[in-house]
C-alpha positions as CSV (number, residue, x, y, z in Angstrom):
1,M,124.9,120.1,59.5
2,K,123.8,121.4,62.9
3,N,123.9,125.0,63.4
4,T,125.5,125.6,67.0
5,H,125.8,129.3,67.1
6,P,122.8,130.7,69.3
7,A,122.8,134.1,67.5
8,N,122.3,132.8,64.1
9,R,119.4,130.6,65.0
10,Y,116.3,132.6,63.4
11,L,115.4,132.5,59.7
12,L,112.6,135.0,58.3
13,G,110.7,133.9,55.6
14,N,107.3,135.0,53.8
15,E,104.1,133.2,53.7
16,G,105.4,130.9,51.0
17,Y,107.3,128.7,53.5
18,L,104.3,128.1,55.7
19,G,104.9,124.0,55.5
20,K,105.5,122.0,58.4
21,R,107.9,119.7,56.8
22,L,110.3,122.7,55.9
23,H,110.1,123.7,59.6
24,D,110.8,120.4,61.0
25,R,114.0,119.9,58.8
26,L,115.2,123.3,59.8
27,K,114.6,122.7,63.4
28,Q,116.7,119.5,63.1
29,M,119.5,121.7,62.0
30,G,119.1,124.0,64.7
31,Y,117.2,126.8,63.1
32,E,114.0,128.4,63.7
33,L,112.0,129.5,60.7
34,W,109.8,132.5,61.4
35,T,107.2,133.3,58.8
36,P,104.2,135.6,59.1
37,Y,100.8,134.0,59.2
38,R,98.3,135.1,56.2
39,K,95.5,137.5,57.3
40,N,92.8,135.0,57.1
41,M,94.6,132.5,59.2
42,A,93.9,131.9,62.9
43,G,96.0,133.8,65.5
44,A,97.5,136.1,62.7
45,K,97.5,139.4,64.8
46,K,99.1,137.7,67.9
47,H,101.8,135.9,65.7
48,N,102.9,138.8,63.4
49,D,105.2,140.8,65.4
50,R,105.4,144.3,64.4
51,Q,109.2,144.3,65.1
52,L,109.8,141.0,63.0
53,M,107.3,142.6,60.2
54,A,109.3,145.8,60.3
55,I,112.8,143.8,59.9
56,R,111.4,141.8,57.1
57,R,110.3,144.7,55.3
58,T,113.5,146.4,55.5
59,I,115.2,143.2,54.0
60,E,112.5,143.0,51.2
61,S,113.2,146.8,50.4
62,D,117.0,146.2,50.5
63,F,116.8,143.3,48.1
64,S,114.3,145.3,45.9
65,L,116.8,148.1,45.5
66,L,119.7,145.6,44.8
67,T,117.7,144.0,42.0
68,H,117.1,147.6,40.8
69,Y,120.9,148.0,40.4
70,N,121.2,144.7,38.4
71,A,122.8,142.9,41.1
72,E,120.5,139.7,40.4
73,N,121.0,139.8,36.6
74,N,124.6,139.2,36.6
75,R,126.0,137.9,33.2
76,A,129.7,137.9,33.9
77,R,131.8,135.3,32.0
78,S,134.2,134.5,34.8
79,L,134.3,134.4,38.7
80,T,136.4,137.7,38.6
81,G,133.8,139.3,36.4
82,F,130.9,138.2,38.6
83,Q,132.6,139.6,41.8
84,A,133.5,142.9,40.0
85,R,129.9,143.4,38.5
86,L,128.4,142.6,41.9
87,E,130.8,144.9,44.1
88,I,129.8,147.6,41.7
89,A,126.0,147.0,42.3
90,I,126.5,147.0,46.1
91,L,128.6,150.1,45.7
92,T,126.1,151.8,43.9
93,Y,123.4,150.8,46.4
94,N,125.5,152.2,49.2
95,L,126.2,155.5,47.5
96,A,122.5,155.8,46.9
97,L,121.9,155.7,50.7
98,I,124.2,158.5,51.4
């Protein structure tokens, strides 16, 4: 399945996704995977763009808060229960931001 939408072509990953094989597979699908280099890698300061790192940090913080509100450990017994519990976790997260 090829991605044809130009605005959705970038994926942000962490240092665990530095492998060339994954980059190549995603490239064939029309995506570009950006992962920060480890601090001891050559060219890390040039590659690790501050804006992308800030976006990544925001995303990681949001996921951390959703985990705190138990969005990750949803033990619902039905699809409706799963949806309700996920909506409650997201609502709680959004109310905490106000």
